[in-house]
C-alpha positions as CSV (number, residue, x, y, z in Angstrom):
1,X,-23.2,6.6,39.2
2,X,-21.5,3.7,40.8
3,X,-20.9,3.4,44.5
4,X,-18.1,1.6,46.1
5,X,-20.3,-1.3,46.9
6,X,-21.4,-1.6,43.2
7,X,-17.7,-1.6,42.2
8,X,-16.9,-4.3,44.7
9,X,-19.8,-6.5,43.6
10,X,-18.7,-6.1,40.0
11,X,-15.1,-6.9,40.8
12,X,-16.1,-10.1,42.6
13,X,-18.2,-11.1,39.6
14,X,-15.3,-10.4,37.3
15,X,-13.1,-12.6,39.5
16,X,-15.6,-15.4,39.4
17,X,-15.9,-15.1,35.6
18,X,-12.1,-15.1,35.2
19,X,-11.8,-18.1,37.5
20,X,-14.3,-20.0,35.4
21,X,-12.5,-19.1,32.2
22,X,-9.0,-20.0,33.6
23,X,-10.4,-23.4,34.8
24,X,-10.6,-24.4,31.1
25,X,-6.7,-24.5,31.0
26,X,-4.8,-27.3,32.6
27,X,-1.8,-25.2,33.2
28,X,-3.7,-22.9,35.6
29,X,-5.4,-25.8,37.3
30,X,-2.1,-27.5,37.9
31,X,-0.4,-24.3,39.1
32,X,-3.3,-23.6,41.6
33,X,-3.0,-27.2,42.9
34,X,0.7,-27.0,43.4
35,X,1.0,-23.5,44.8
36,X,-2.4,-23.3,46.7
37,X,-2.7,-19.8,45.1
38,X,-5.9,-18.9,43.2
39,X,-5.7,-19.2,39.4
40,X,-6.9,-15.7,39.2
41,X,-4.1,-14.3,41.3
42,X,-1.5,-16.3,39.4
43,X,-2.9,-14.9,36.1
44,X,-3.1,-11.3,37.3
45,X,0.4,-11.6,38.9
46,X,1.8,-12.8,35.5
47,X,-0.1,-10.0,33.7
48,X,1.3,-7.5,36.2
49,X,4.8,-8.8,35.7
50,X,4.5,-8.5,31.9
51,X,3.2,-5.0,32.3
52,X,6.1,-4.0,34.5
53,X,8.6,-5.5,32.0
54,X,7.0,-3.5,29.2
55,X,6.6,-0.2,31.0
56,X,10.1,-0.1,32.4
57,X,11.5,-1.5,29.2
58,X,13.1,-4.5,30.8
59,X,13.1,-6.7,27.7
60,X,10.2,-4.6,26.5
61,X,10.7,-5.4,22.8
62,X,11.0,-9.1,23.5
63,X,7.8,-9.2,25.6
64,X,5.9,-7.0,23.2
65,X,6.9,-9.1,20.2
66,X,6.0,-12.3,22.0
67,X,2.6,-10.9,22.9
68,X,2.2,-9.8,19.2
69,X,3.3,-13.2,17.9
70,X,2.2,-16.1,20.1
71,X,-1.6,-15.9,20.1
72,X,-1.8,-14.7,16.5
73,X,0.3,-17.7,15.3
74,X,-2.1,-20.1,17.1
75,X,-5.2,-18.3,15.8
76,X,-3.7,-18.2,12.3
77,X,-3.2,-21.9,12.2
78,X,-6.8,-22.4,13.3
79,X,-8.0,-20.0,10.6
80,X,-6.2,-21.9,7.9
81,X,-8.6,-24.8,8.5
82,X,-11.6,-22.6,8.9
83,X,-14.0,-22.5,6.0
84,X,-14.8,-18.8,6.6
85,X,-12.9,-16.2,4.5
86,X,-13.3,-13.6,7.3
87,X,-10.9,-15.5,9.6
88,X,-8.3,-15.8,6.8
89,X,-8.8,-12.1,5.9
90,X,-8.3,-11.1,9.6
91,X,-5.0,-12.9,10.0
92,X,-3.6,-12.1,6.6
93,X,-4.3,-8.4,7.3
94,X,-2.8,-8.9,10.8
95,X,0.5,-10.4,9.5
96,X,0.8,-7.7,6.9
97,X,0.5,-5.0,9.5
98,X,2.8,-6.9,11.8
99,X,5.5,-7.0,9.1
100,X,5.0,-3.4,8.2
101,X,5.4,-2.3,11.9
102,X,8.5,-4.4,12.4
103,X,10.0,-3.0,9.2
104,X,9.3,0.6,10.2
105,X,10.6,-0.1,13.7
106,X,13.8,-1.3,12.2
107,X,14.4,1.9,10.3
108,X,13.0,4.3,13.0
109,X,14.5,2.6,16.0
110,X,16.5,5.7,17.0
111,X,13.4,7.9,16.9
112,X,11.1,5.4,18.7
113,X,13.6,5.3,21.6
114,X,12.4,8.8,22.4
115,X,8.7,8.0,22.4
116,X,7.7,7.4,26.0
117,X,6.0,4.0,26.5
118,X,6.5,3.0,22.9
119,X,6.3,-0.7,23.9
120,X,3.1,-0.1,25.8
121,X,1.5,1.6,22.8
122,X,2.7,-1.1,20.5
123,X,1.4,-3.9,22.8
124,X,-2.0,-2.2,23.0
125,X,-2.1,-1.8,19.3
126,X,-1.3,-5.4,18.6
127,X,-3.8,-6.6,21.1
128,X,-6.4,-4.4,19.4
129,X,-5.5,-5.9,16.1
130,X,-5.6,-9.5,17.2
131,X,-8.1,-10.1,20.0
132,X,-11.5,-11.4,18.8
133,X,-13.3,-8.7,21.0
134,X,-11.8,-6.0,18.8
135,X,-10.6,-7.5,15.5
136,X,-8.7,-4.3,14.6
137,X,-7.0,-5.9,11.6
138,X,-10.5,-6.5,10.1
139,X,-11.3,-2.8,10.8
140,X,-8.2,-1.7,9.1
141,X,-8.8,-4.0,6.1
142,X,-12.4,-2.6,5.7
143,X,-11.1,1.0,5.8
144,X,-8.4,0.2,3.3
145,X,-10.9,-1.6,1.0
146,X,-13.3,1.3,1.2
147,X,-10.5,3.8,0.2
148,X,-9.4,1.7,-2.7
149,X,-13.0,1.3,-4.0
150,X,-13.6,5.1,-3.7
151,X,-11.3,6.1,-6.5
152,X,-8.0,4.3,-6.3
153,X,-9.4,1.0,-7.7
154,X,-9.1,2.0,-11.4
155,X,-5.5,3.3,-10.7
156,X,-4.6,0.0,-9.1
157,X,-6.2,-1.9,-12.0
158,X,-4.3,0.2,-14.5
159,X,-1.0,-0.4,-12.7
160,X,-1.6,-4.1,-12.4
161,X,-2.4,-4.3,-16.2
162,X,0.9,-2.4,-17.0
163,X,2.9,-4.8,-14.8
164,X,1.2,-7.8,-16.3
165,X,1.9,-6.4,-19.8
166,X,5.6,-5.8,-19.1
167,X,6.0,-9.3,-17.5
168,X,4.4,-11.0,-20.5
169,X,6.7,-9.0,-22.9
170,X,9.8,-10.0,-21.0
171,X,8.7,-13.6,-20.3
172,X,10.2,-15.0,-23.5
173,X,13.6,-13.2,-23.2
174,X,15.5,-16.4,-22.7
175,X,13.6,-18.6,-25.1
176,X,15.7,-20.0,-28.0
177,X,13.5,-18.2,-30.6
178,X,14.0,-14.8,-29.0
179,X,16.4,-12.4,-30.8
180,X,17.6,-11.1,-27.5
181,X,18.7,-14.6,-26.4
182,X,20.6,-15.1,-29.6
183,X,22.5,-11.8,-29.2
184,X,23.6,-12.8,-25.7
185,X,25.0,-16.2,-26.9
């Protein structure tokens, strides 16, 4: 079990680690120099402000969508140039889930209004999906892939073959040799 001293030592170490991490970014170094306030406190204050905005739903949707959009866009652009397919799979899955959640949110907006802390839940979900510590989108992709390969794969292949067959039949509808195109003229 942890004592209070252990917790304080660990908190100090976390502060030092966060300070080192934030020192990599010019914005935080400049803010610290201008305000004479530690980068760590500026970062934690901004994080706290975002949390208050989300919890009390003061522009909660805007803040949540910004969190779910800004970092993933940057990471997606970096993944495009990456030679590893895992990075591309992570972000393709992420954006598919993002689009599905936004579409469901559009249709279920009246119901979601009654879910307490919806934007907090949504923010945590999108952080889990996107952050490299968790890569939740990759987890969801692997679960989906496993389910498809456990029995739905042949059904999907059959469906794809039928769609392909229909599209090749109807491909020549407007060709001059087609009897259908001559009837319509």
